[in-house]
N, C-alpha and C positions, 0 to 999 in steps of 0.2 A: 504493500500500500504506500509506504513512504517513497519508494523509488518512483512509482507512477506519478505521485503528486509532485515530486521534485522535477521529474522529466517534463511533465506538462507545464510546470512553472517556468522552466528554462526556455522552452519553445515559445510560450506566450510572451516572455520578456525579451524575445529577440535572439536567443541563443541558437547555436548551430546544431546542437545535439549532445550526445553523451560526453564527447571530448571537447566541449565548448570552452573557449578561452576569450574572456572579455579584453578588448583593447585598452581598457582603463586599468593598466596592469603595472603600477609602480612597484609592487612587490616582486614581480617577475624580473623587472629591470634591475632592481636592487640585488636580487640573487645572482643575476648575470655579472653584475659589477663585482660582487664578492668573489665569484669564481675567477674573475680577471685580476684579483688582488687589489681592488680599490674600494674605498668606502663611498665615494661620490658617484654620480651618474654621468655618462658621457655627454648627455644633452638634456634639454628641457622642452619637449614638444608643447606647443601652445594649448593643446586640449587636455593636458594633465596638470594636476596640482603638484608642483614640485618646488621645493624651497631653494632659495639662493642665499649662500653665505660665503663671504670672502671670495666671490667670483667662481664658486663651485656650486654644482647642483646636487640636491639630496632628496631622497624620498622622505617626506615629512610625516609619514605614518609610522607608528610603533612597529618594531621589526619582526615579531614572532611569525607572522604569515610568510615572511621571506625565508625563514629557516625551513619551512615545509616546502617552499618552492625550490630549494637548492637541488634535491635529488631529481625533481621533475625537470628542471632546466637541463641537467645532464642527460636525461633520457629523451626529452622532447624539444629542446631548444626553447625559443620564445613561445611556441604554441602549447604551453602546458595545459593539461586538462583541469584547470583550477576550479571550475564549477563542480566537477565530479569529486574533487577533494572536499569541497564544502559538504556535499552529500555524505561522504564517508564520515566526516566529523559529526554530521547530524545523526548518523547511525550510532556512533559512539555515545552521543548525548541521549538518544532514545533508549539505548540499552542501559545506561547509567541511571536514568530516571526510573526505568522499570525496576531495576535492582533495589533502589532506595525505597520506592513505594511498596514493593513486596516485603522488604524488611519491616516496614512500618505497618504491615498487616492488611494492605489493600488486596482485594481479590485480583486474580490474574487479569480478568476482563477490564476491571477499573484501572489497573496499573497500565495496561496497554493504551486505553483511551486517553488517560490523563497525560501519558508521555507524548502521544501524538498531538494532543491539544497544545502542549507547550511549544511545539515547533510549528505546526501548520495552522493553528487557530490563534496565532500571535503575529506581531510585526516581523518575526524572524522569517516567515515564509515569503511575503512579497518584497521584503527589503534585501534578503540575502540569497535568494535562489540562484542568482547569477553572480559570478565571482569578480565583480569590479572591486576596486581597492577598498571601498567603504564596506562592502558586503563581507570581504575576507576578514577585516578587523572585527566587526560586530559578531559575525557568525562563529568564528573560531574562538573569540573571547567567551561567548555564551557556551559553546560546546565544551571547551576545556574546563570551564568552571563547573558545569554539571558533571562531567566525568570525574573531576576532583572530588565532588561531594560524595560520590560512591565510596571513596576511600575513608572519609572522615565521619560518615553516618553509620553508627552501629557496626563498626568493624573492629573486632577484638584481635585481629592478627597483628603480627609484629614485623619489624625489619621492612624489607622491600614490599611486603604485601599488607603492611599496616597503614596507618593514616598518613605517614610521611609523604608518599608520592602524590597525595592529594594537594599538599602545599606546593610541591614542585609544579603541578599542573596549574595551580592558581597563579604562580609567578609567571608562567608562560601566558596565561590569560591576561595578566597585567600588561604584557608586551603586545597585546592586541588592543585592549581598552584600559588605559591607566586607572580609570575610576574603579575598576574591579579590585584594586588593592584594598578598598574599603570593605570588601567581603572577608578579609583576613580575621577580624574579631569573631565573625560568625562561624568561620571554619574552626577556630580555636575552641569556641564554646561547644560546638557540636562534637568535636574530638573529646573534650573533657566530660560532657554530659552523657555521651552515648557509647564511648569506646572503652570505658573503665580506666581512664588515665587521669592523673592529677592535672590540675590547671598548669602547674609548673612544667610537667612533661609535655603538655600540648603546646605551650608557648615555646619551649626549647625546640620541639620538632618544627614548628612554624619558622623559627629563625634559621635553623640549620638547613632546612629543605628549600626555603625561599631565597636564601642568600646567593646561591650561584646565579639564578635567573636575574635577581636584582642587580648583582655586580655586572653581569653581562650588559643589561640595559644601561646602567649608569656609565659603564666604560665606553660603550658605543656612542652615547650622547656626548660624552666629554671629548672623544676623539673627533667627532664631527662638528660640534657646536661650542665646545669649551664650557659646557654646562651639563651636569649630570641629570638635570630634570628637563632638559629641552629636547623634544623629539623633532622639532623643526617647524611646527605650525606657526610660530611667531615670525618666521622668516619667509612666509608666503606673501605674495604681492598684496593680496587683499587685507591681510592682518596688519600690515605696517601702518595703515591709515585709519584703523578703527578708532572712533573717538573715546571708547571706554575699554579698549583692550579686548583680548579674547575671552576672558572670564570676568564677569562683573554682576553684582546684584541688580544693576540697572536693567539687565535683560530679563529678570524673573517675571514681571507682570505680563509682558508680551508672550513669552513662551508658555507660561501657565495658562493663559487664555487659549492658545492653540492646542496645548496638550490635554486640556481638561474640558473646555467649553465649546470649541469650534466644531461645527457640524458641516457635513457635506451639503451642497446646494443642488436642488433639482433644476434641470435645464431642459429646454425643448429641442435638444439635438443629441447626437451620440458623442460621448456616453451620457446617459440621462442623469447620473449623479456626478457632480464635479467636486473633487477633493482639493482643498487648498494645499499648495505645495509647501507652505510654511508649517503645515501640520494640522491634523484633525484629532478630535477627542480620542485619547488612547483606549477608553473603555469600549469603543466600537470594535477595536481590533485585537483586544487582549482580555477576553472574559475570564480566563484563568487567573490573570493578575488581579482583576477586580475581586474574584472570589478569595484570593489570598489576602488582599487588603481587608476584606470583610472578616476573614478568619482571624487576622491579627488583632482586630478590635473586639470581636464578639465571641471568640471561642477560647476555651481554656486549654493551655498546654504549658510545657516547661517554661517558667518565668525567665530563666537565663537565656534560653533560645529566643523567646519573645523579645527581650531587651536587645539582644545582639541583632535581631532582624530589624527592629525599629531603627537602630543605629545605621544599619546598611541602607534601609529605605530612605532615611532622612538625609544622609550624607551624599549618597549616589544621586538621589532625586534632586537635591539642591545643585549638585555639580552639572547635571545634564540641562537643568533649566537656566543656569548661569553661563553656559557656553554660548557664544555669540550666534553661531549659525542655527542652533536648534534643530539640526538635521536636514535643513533645506538642501535639495529638493527631495520630497518623500511622499509616501502613501501611509497615512496614519501619523504617528510620532515615533520615528524609528529609534530614537535614543532610549526609549523605555526598554529596549532589549537588555540594557545593562541592569535593569531591575528584575528581570525574569528569574535569574538564579536565586535571589533572595525570596522572590515570590514562590518559587518551587519549594524551598525549605519550609516556608510557612504552610503551604498547601499540604506537604507531606506530614507535618506534625499537627495541624489543626483539623484535618479531615481524616476519615477512615474509608472513604469511598468516593467515587466520581458521581456527583449528584446529577439526576436526570435533567434538571433545569440548566445546569452548566453544560451538559452534553448538547442540549438544544441550542444554547447560545454559541457553543463552539462550532457547531455545524453551520449556523448562520454566519459566523465570522469567517469560516473557511470559504463560504460562497462569496462574501465580500472581498476576501483576499484574491480569489480567482478572478473576480470582476476587476479588481485593481490591476492585476497582471495583464489581463486582456485589454484593458483600456489605457494602460500606462502611456503609450506613445501618443494618445489622443488628448490627454489632459492638458489644459493650457499651462504654459510655462511663464508665469508673470515674473517680472523682476522682483528682487527683494524690496519689500515695502515696509520694513520694520521702522518704528518711529525714530530710532537713533540714527537712521540713514537718510532721513528727510533732508533734502538739499545737497546730498552727496550724489555723485554719478552712479548710475545703476550698475550692478554686477551681472555678468552673464551667467545663465544656468550652467551647471556641470554638463559636459558634452554627452554623456551616455543617456541623457534624457531629452535630447533633441527630438523633435517630432519625426515621424517615420519618413516623411518626404525629404527631410534634411539628412537622414542617415540611410538613404537608399543605397543598396549594395553597389550600384553603378558609380556612386560618388566616392567610394572608398579607394584608397591607394595602397600599394604594397610597400611595406617597410619591414625589413628584417624577416621576411618570409611570412608576414601576416598582412591581412587586409585591415587597415585602420582608417579612421576618419582623417581627412586633411585638417591642418590647423584652421579652426573656424575663424571667420572675420571677427575682429574684436572691436568693441565700442571704444571710442576715444575717452578713456577713463583711467584714472590712477588706481581705481578700486577693483578693476576687473580681476576675477579669480584666475583667468588665464594669463599666461606670461607672454607678452608680445615678443616674437622671435627677433625683431630688429633691435630690441633692447637687451635681450638675454643671450644673443649669439646663436 
C-alpha cells in the first residue's frame, strides 16, 4: 500500500518514475563535491538556493541527506534515485512506528493504520514525495527521528541494540532539520521512563551517542563558514536583506494565522479549491497531530513524558513559526512535519487504539493530499506578500513549483547528463531567492 501511494504521488508531482531524480538537487551536488575532495560547489545555477561566502558557493542545507547521496553518486552519477531513497526511509519510519505502537499495546490493525496515517495523512506525503532539496531534509529528519524512537521506547536491550543508537539517529536527524535537536529531552525521558535506566544513564548515553554527529556538523560548518552553528542560510541572497533576520518573533503572528486559521478558497475554475502558498491550516492536513495535541491536554499518561512532549511542542513550534519563510511555497504548512515525531510519542502513550473518527479524518486528509499533488502545478504562485516585505521587491517562487507550461519537458536543457530547467528570468530585485549568474559567475 505504501509503495503504491508513494509511486502515485511521485507521478502526480511530476516525477519520472521509480528512479526519479529531482533537478533541485543541492545534496547530490554536494556529495559530488565531497567525492572530488572539496567542500564548496563548482557553480551556482540560478534556479537553486545556494549560499555564497568569500567568493565560494555552498549548499546551504544541513548535510545529512548528502551523506546518503554519497554511495548513490558513485553508482548513478548525478541521476541518483533520490525519490526512491525517500520511500525507503518512509518504510523504515512505518516499521519503527508499528514496533513502538505494538509495544504500547495497540492491536496489529490499529498499529498499521496509525503508522500509515503519520506518513500519508500528514504534510509528509504531499511535501516530501519527490526528493527536491527541501523534501530530503524534512522527510529524512522525520524518518530518522521515528526510527530512533524505536530504540528508546520500551527497549531493555543493551550495547548496540539498546537505546544508544536511537540518539545517534536523532543526531543524524538534526543534520536534516536542526530544530529536531529539541527532541533530545524527550528521547532522554523516554529512555529513563521506559527502558529501566536511570536518568543519569540516559543522559550519558545521549551525550556519548550524539557527540560524533554533533562534532561532524559543527566541524563542517566551521570549515565552510567559520561558525559552528551556521549551515549557510544566512549567506543566501534573499537572507542578506531581510529587515528582521531569518529568525524573529516578528514573524509569529503572520505564520500563526496561516498555520492555524487560513482556509482554502473555493474558485470557479480548476482546481476548485485554491490553497495559499504561504500556508493553510495545519489541522486540515494532519489529523493525527490534532489528535495528539488533544491527547496531550485531555488524556492521562506518564507526567514526565507529558512534560518533555510539551517542551518539544513549545520549542519546535515556536522555532518553525519564527522562521522567516514559513515554508513558502507549500501545500498545507509543511514545517509542522518537525512536530510529527513529538506528536507520535504523545499518540503512542495517550491512546491505546486508532479511533474510528480519526480513521475517517485520515482518509479525508489522504484525499486532500492526493488532490494537492494532482493540482500542484495549477495552483497560483503569488509573490511573497508577508507584511514585513511590504515595499520590498518581490521574491521569485522556488523553481520546482513553476507552472506546468513553464516546466514543459521541451524547455529543459541537458546539464551533467540530466535534463534540468534553464536559469529562469529573474526580476530586477536584490531580494530574489535566485542568484543572478552575471553577479555570481
